[in-house]
KOLDREN-915628 format. One record per residue (C-alpha): x, y negated, z negated; residue in one letter. Coordinates in Angstrom, 2 decimals. Example, Ala and Ser with C-alpha at 12.3 -4.5 7.8 and 13.67 -1.06 7.14 Angstrom:
// residues 2
<r u="12.30" v="4.50" w="-7.80" type="A"/>
<r u="13.67" v="1.06" w="-7.14" type="S"/>
//
This chain:
// residues 59
<r u="3.74" v="-10.45" w="-13.29" type="M"/>
<r u="0.02" v="-10.82" w="-12.80" type="K"/>
<r u="-1.64" v="-8.72" w="-10.08" type="L"/>
<r u="-3.92" v="-10.54" w="-7.69" type="D"/>
<r u="-6.84" v="-9.51" w="-5.62" type="R"/>
<r u="-4.72" v="-8.65" w="-2.52" type="N"/>
<r u="-2.62" v="-6.13" w="-4.49" type="T"/>
<r u="-5.74" v="-4.46" w="-5.86" type="L"/>
<r u="-7.19" v="-4.13" w="-2.31" type="V"/>
<r u="-3.83" v="-2.70" w="-1.01" type="L"/>
<r u="-3.67" v="-0.13" w="-3.83" type="V"/>
<r u="-7.29" v="0.95" w="-3.26" type="L"/>
<r u="-6.72" v="1.33" w="0.53" type="F"/>
<r u="-3.50" v="3.25" w="-0.16" type="F"/>
<r u="-5.37" v="5.65" w="-2.45" type="I"/>
<r u="-8.09" v="6.10" w="0.04" type="L"/>
<r u="-5.77" v="6.84" w="2.97" type="V"/>
<r u="-3.60" v="9.23" w="0.93" type="V"/>
<r u="-6.62" v="11.23" w="-0.29" type="T"/>
<r u="-8.22" v="11.52" w="3.19" type="V"/>
<r u="-5.09" v="12.41" w="5.21" type="T"/>
<r u="-4.12" v="16.04" w="5.64" type="N"/>
<r u="-0.31" v="16.17" w="5.39" type="Y"/>
<r u="0.06" v="20.00" w="5.60" type="K"/>
<r u="-1.56" v="20.57" w="9.04" type="K"/>
<r u="-1.73" v="17.18" w="10.70" type="P"/>
<r u="-3.98" v="16.72" w="13.73" type="E"/>
<r u="-4.11" v="13.66" w="16.02" type="V"/>
<r u="-6.21" v="11.57" w="13.55" type="S"/>
<r u="-3.98" v="12.55" w="10.64" type="D"/>
<r u="-0.98" v="10.97" w="12.37" type="Y"/>
<r u="-2.83" v="7.66" w="12.17" type="L"/>
<r u="-3.31" v="8.31" w="8.45" type="G"/>
<r u="0.35" v="9.01" w="7.96" type="I"/>
<r u="1.29" v="5.83" w="9.86" type="A"/>
<r u="-1.24" v="3.90" w="7.74" type="S"/>
<r u="0.24" v="5.34" w="4.55" type="T"/>
<r u="3.71" v="4.13" w="5.53" type="I"/>
<r u="2.49" v="0.67" w="6.49" type="I"/>
<r u="0.41" v="0.30" w="3.32" type="L"/>
<r u="3.35" v="1.42" w="1.14" type="A"/>
<r u="5.58" v="-1.22" w="2.83" type="I"/>
<r u="2.91" v="-3.87" w="2.38" type="A"/>
<r u="2.54" v="-2.98" w="-1.30" type="L"/>
<r u="6.26" v="-3.27" w="-1.88" type="V"/>
<r u="6.42" v="-6.61" w="-0.10" type="I"/>
<r u="3.43" v="-7.89" w="-2.11" type="N"/>
<r u="4.91" v="-6.73" w="-5.41" type="L"/>
<r u="8.30" v="-8.35" w="-4.67" type="I"/>
<r u="6.59" v="-11.62" w="-3.76" type="S"/>
<r u="4.54" v="-11.54" w="-7.00" type="L"/>
<r u="7.72" v="-10.83" w="-8.97" type="W"/>
<r u="9.61" v="-13.70" w="-7.27" type="K"/>
<r u="6.66" v="-16.08" w="-7.81" type="K"/>
<r u="6.46" v="-15.12" w="-11.47" type="G"/>
<r u="10.21" v="-15.49" w="-11.96" type="R"/>
<r u="10.18" v="-19.00" w="-10.32" type="D"/>
<r u="7.37" v="-20.21" w="-12.56" type="E"/>
<r u="9.42" v="-19.75" w="-15.73" type="K"/>
//
């Protein structure tokens, strides 16, 4: 499985959002960060599954 540019960008955004969001005492803006974390995690899983399927089909 070869990672592409989209996966790298998703991982970097995921790291950025996770490090900036305060999970212990969330305020209004932190709820947006929590939602973004969930959405980015789902997008990463979907992207990795598609890369895995594409790599499996090429063999």
